[in-house]
VEXGUVO-812376 format. One record per residue (C-alpha): x, y, z; residue in one letter; residue number from 1. Coordinates in pm, whole numbers, plus 50000, padded with zeros to 5 digits. Layout:
<atoms>
> X_Y_Z_A_NUM
...
</atoms>
This chain:
<atoms>
> 16003_06596_27768_M_1
> 16373_06657_27885_H_2
> 16355_06908_27583_W_3
> 16067_07141_27796_L_4
> 16313_07317_28054_L_5
> 16570_07431_27774_P_6
> 16327_07522_27545_S_7
> 16173_07749_27770_I_8
> 16500_07859_27913_A_9
> 16597_07956_27531_T_10
> 16331_08173_27503_A_11
> 16364_08332_27876_A_12
> 16741_08414_27777_S_13
> 16672_08509_27462_A_14
> 16400_08744_27533_A_15
> 16588_08877_27823_F_16
> 16952_08919_27611_A_17
> 16754_09116_27336_A_18
> 16599_09375_27584_A_19
> 16924_09421_27763_V_20
> 17101_09465_27403_L_21
> 16781_09691_27283_R_22
> 16901_09905_27598_Q_23
> 17301_09918_27449_Y_24
> 17204_10003_27113_G_25
> 17020_10300_27285_R_26
> 17252_10419_27533_R_27
> 17580_10267_27462_R_28
> 17707_10151_27806_R_29
> 17946_09900_27842_P_30
> 17800_09698_28123_Y_31
> 17452_09667_27949_Q_32
> 17710_09511_27640_L_33
> 17875_09262_27897_A_34
> 17498_09134_28041_W_35
> 17403_09109_27692_G_36
> 17685_08872_27587_I_37
> 17623_08665_27875_S_38
> 17265_08603_27846_L_39
> 17333_08527_27482_S_40
> 17521_08261_27620_M_41
> 17275_08116_27809_F_42
> 17021_08115_27532_A_43
> 17282_07962_27272_V_44
> 17326_07695_27556_A_45
> 16971_07606_27652_S_46
> 16913_07606_27267_L_47
> 17211_07358_27273_A_48
> 17052_07163_27532_L_49
> 16697_07150_27367_A_50
> 16815_07009_27011_V_51
> 17023_06802_27202_G_52
> 16779_06600_27391_A_53
> 16495_06616_27155_A_54
> 16724_06492_26855_A_55
> 17037_06343_26974_G_56
> 17415_06445_27079_W_57
> 17666_06573_26874_T_58
> 18015_06587_27027_P_59
> 17994_06950_26857_P_60
> 17659_07041_27035_E_61
> 17751_06879_27383_F_62
> 18065_07109_27381_K_63
> 17883_07415_27290_V_64
> 17578_07338_27538_Y_65
> 17859_07283_27836_Y_66
> 18102_07550_27743_L_67
> 17874_07821_27765_F_68
> 17580_07666_27978_G_69
> 17796_07558_28279_A_70
> 18156_07743_28212_M_71
> 18126_08114_28035_L_72
> 17780_08278_28140_N_73
> 17784_08357_28483_V_74
> 18175_08521_28472_P_75
> 18086_08700_28169_W_76
> 17736_08823_28343_L_77
> 17964_08935_28665_A_78
> 18190_09161_28395_L_79
> 17882_09374_28382_G_80
> 17869_09423_28729_T_81
> 18211_09486_28725_V_82
> 18198_09798_28489_L_83
> 17899_09919_28609_L_84
> 17996_09929_28994_L_85
> 18424_09916_28980_A_86
> 18505_10303_29047_R_87
> 18916_10220_28966_R_88
> 19020_10152_28645_P_89
> 19284_09918_28799_G_90
> 19012_09701_28907_A_91
> 18827_09673_28615_R_92
> 19092_09593_28415_R_93
> 19199_09356_28615_A_94
> 18900_09169_28546_Y_95
> 18877_09187_28178_L_96
> 19208_09015_28181_A_97
> 19172_08745_28443_G_98
> 18807_08686_28203_L_99
> 19030_08663_27891_A_100
> 19248_08383_28046_A_101
> 18973_08259_28167_F_102
> 18760_08224_27866_T_103
> 19032_08126_27625_L_104
> 19129_07884_27883_A_105
> 18797_07709_27883_S_106
> 18763_07717_27499_V_107
> 19102_07581_27449_A_108
> 19032_07285_27683_L_109
> 18667_07219_27602_V_110
> 18747_07192_27234_V_111
> 19052_06963_27274_L_112
> 18881_06766_27519_A_113
> 18818_06426_27351_R_114
> 18434_06358_27253_V_115
> 18271_06089_27090_G_116
> 17929_05984_26948_A_117
> 17945_05686_27160_A_118
> 18039_05859_27504_D_119
> 17697_06037_27393_L_120
> 17482_05789_27300_A_121
> 17109_05660_27459_G_122
> 17152_05972_27713_Q_123
> 16863_06276_27760_A_124
> 17161_06483_27910_V_125
> 17512_06357_27871_P_126
> 17711_06323_28235_E_127
> 18078_06502_28163_G_128
> 18219_06233_28411_R_129
> 18317_05961_28149_R_130
> 18483_06217_27889_F_131
> 18569_06535_27978_L_132
> 18887_06606_28191_P_133
> 18879_06729_28542_P_134
> 19023_07031_28484_G_135
> 18723_07176_28286_V_136
> 18434_07066_28529_R_137
> 18689_07229_28825_V_138
> 18723_07606_28575_L_139
> 18353_07529_28549_A_140
> 18332_07570_28908_V_141
> 18571_07845_28980_L_142
> 18369_08055_28710_G_143
> 18067_08019_28854_N_144
> 18148_08042_29246_V_145
> 18376_08388_29163_A_146
> 18174_08484_28859_G_147
> 17812_08454_29106_T_148
> 17988_08645_29419_A_149
> 18057_08959_29230_V_150
> 17707_09006_29031_V_151
> 17478_08877_29394_V_152
> 17728_09094_29564_G_153
> 17597_09392_29335_G_154
> 17278_09346_29287_A_155
> 17213_09302_29675_V_156
> 17426_09611_29744_A_157
> 17234_09800_29497_S_158
> 16872_09629_29601_G_159
> 16953_09718_29957_Y_160
> 17059_10092_29871_A_161
> 16716_10082_29709_L_162
> 16508_09949_30039_R_163
> 16390_10253_30156_R_164
> 16237_10457_29862_Q_165
> 15916_10336_29778_R_166
> 15891_10458_29445_H_167
> 16151_10262_29353_L_168
> 16002_09952_29484_R_169
> 16026_09798_29167_T_170
> 16384_09817_29084_R_171
> 16452_09695_29471_F_172
> 16243_09374_29369_E_173
> 16456_09321_29034_G_174
> 16747_09356_29180_N_175
> 16627_09057_29410_L_176
> 16534_08866_29174_L_177
> 16781_08906_28905_I_178
> 17037_08825_29195_A_179
> 16840_08510_29300_L_180
> 16785_08410_28880_G_181
> 17169_08410_28878_V_182
> 17221_08203_29203_L_183
> 16972_07929_29015_L_184
> 17150_07934_28687_A_185
> 17513_07958_28889_A_186
> 17407_07632_29076_G_187
> 17370_07421_28731_G_188
> 17738_07474_28671_G_189
> 17824_07285_29041_V_190
> 17555_07030_28943_F_191
> 17770_07009_28628_A_192
> 18119_06943_28852_F_193
> 17904_06715_29026_L_194
> 17808_06491_28715_D_195
> 17451_06568_28727_R_196
> 17356_06748_28423_S_197
> 17000_06693_28398_G_198
> 17030_06956_28694_K_199
> 17186_07183_28474_L_200
> 16931_07214_28245_A_201
> 16669_07279_28556_A_202
> 16946_07540_28672_G_203
> 16928_07756_28348_L_204
> 16573_07730_28266_A_205
> 16480_07857_28615_L_206
> 16740_08115_28618_G_207
> 16681_08240_28311_A_208
> 16344_08292_28325_A_209
> 16354_08466_28738_V_210
> 16637_08667_28594_M_211
> 16386_08772_28306_Y_212
> 16137_08851_28526_A_213
> 16328_09017_28756_G_214
> 16447_09281_28472_F_215
> 16058_09338_28376_R_216
> 16030_09409_28742_R_217
> 16337_09655_28771_A_218
> 16218_09829_28461_S_219
> 15869_09864_28527_A_220
> 15758_10230_28461_P_221
> 15715_10388_28814_V_222
> 15377_10590_28836_P_223
> 15365_10930_28966_G_224
> 15211_11012_29283_T_225
> 14989_11368_29338_G_226
> 14930_11651_29106_A_227
> 15206_11824_28952_A_228
> 15266_12202_29037_R_229
> 15407_12358_28732_P_230
> 15484_12677_28926_E_231
> 15786_12526_29097_S_232
> 16073_12390_29059_R_233
> 16315_12099_29147_S_234
> 16647_12163_29216_M_235
> 16851_11807_29113_V_236
> 17216_11781_29259_T_237
> 17480_11579_29129_L_238
> 17794_11463_29315_Y_239
> 18046_11352_29074_T_240
> 18396_11374_29065_R_241
> 18668_11427_28794_A_242
> 18781_11089_28556_G_243
> 18453_10946_28682_C_244
> 18311_10792_28321_H_245
> 17991_10690_28526_L_246
> 17931_11048_28618_C_247
> 18008_11128_28308_E_248
> 17703_10926_28139_A_249
> 17500_10970_28458_A_250
> 17545_11420_28358_E_251
> 17488_11318_27979_A_252
> 17130_11205_28092_V_253
> 17049_11475_28367_L_254
> 17100_11722_28040_R_255
> 16929_11579_27800_A_256
> 16585_11546_28069_E_257
> 16718_11930_28172_Q_258
> 16651_11997_27797_A_259
> 16261_11901_27802_A_260
> 16171_11939_28163_T_261
> 16248_12294_28365_P_262
> 16470_12180_28690_F_263
> 16776_12370_28803_A_264
> 17069_12126_28794_L_265
> 17406_12189_29042_H_266
> 17729_11988_29004_A_267
> 17894_11917_29312_V_268
> 18247_11760_29310_D_269
> 18296_11536_29595_V_270
> 18667_11581_29605_D_271
> 18616_11967_29651_S_272
> 18621_11933_30050_S_273
> 18732_11658_30284_P_274
> 18338_11601_30457_E_275
> 18224_11547_30100_L_276
> 18474_11321_30050_A_277
> 18421_11130_30369_R_278
> 18105_11124_30325_R_279
> 18053_10997_29962_F_280
> 18376_10809_29970_G_281
> 18378_10607_29619_V_282
> 18031_10588_29581_R_283
> 17942_10870_29252_V_284
> 17770_10943_29108_P_285
> 17469_11041_29302_V_286
> 17214_11243_29201_V_287
> 16962_11425_29488_A_288
> 16619_11576_29383_V_289
> 16492_11817_29651_D_290
> 16829_11769_29906_G_291
> 16674_11349_29873_V_292
> 16909_11108_29712_E_293
> 16781_10888_29478_L_294
> 17017_10734_29256_F_295
> 17358_10599_29323_E_296
> 17589_10509_28966_Y_297
> 17306_10511_28733_E_298
> 17006_10749_28665_V_299
> 16718_10570_28492_P_300
> 16552_10877_28267_A_301
> 16185_10727_28337_D_302
> 16262_10704_28726_L_303
> 16406_11024_28741_L_304
> 16130_11183_28495_R_305
> 15836_11033_28736_A_306
> 16005_11209_29066_R_307
> 16021_11498_28876_L_308
> 15636_11492_28806_R_309
> 15599_11409_29192_T_310
> 15739_11726_29254_S_311
> 15595_11969_29033_G_312
> 15868_11984_28775_A_313
> 15682_11826_28496_V_314
</atoms>
């Protein structure tokens, strides 16, 4: 039954990856592509683990399982968080350069590792202690620790920002579930370093399932409350600044919604006054509806529409 948990992980992570990549296809946001790639890695690693446990291991299967399941998936997931939240282009470029170097080093070390059929014979889930060089396992821990810090920090910060907005409670809960799922999956990579690869299988399965549940929870539609008041129009304020690509994306979402929904839109450059610059700092874009700040960094069209409905703009 060693194949059961990996099979669950394959289904959950593949469904999660497909959902995120569909969003990328519609919205073309780089962070969604990074998340989709990472979750595809979860699915590939879990599939290799399920096949190896069910039919017997081969060296290529084990290397695919270890590379994508214990080394690369969490750092690539963190790339999505960096692309979403990092305000400075230099920070994004630095992480991309580090990730590229880490990926090349990981691939090279795993490909060159001497793994033979005899090393894998008779093992439901092989341990890497006997045939993987220490450098491979050290890289696995470094990548998982750094990636987890970025992803969990970003998810918790995002969830904290939404905690008092009752109509966005599902988004807050979803962010926390995603953070928990990453912790579980990254914990599997640490177990792999400690020669407990069976725990890696459990970490992948549980992590992927929890992250998928978080994605579904965060993506749940927000029902409107109260009757619509067509006679009133909401005022939507976009706090932005020049050279901010996320601000441009947020304005594009607002303009598209405004074409179908009557509301007033006012863009404010936070660098136009020292007071606004101090108030918002790097926290842009921010969108307020009728004076209430609702969204930071990203404007989900369905949540905006639901809020406008409660304000009577729809």
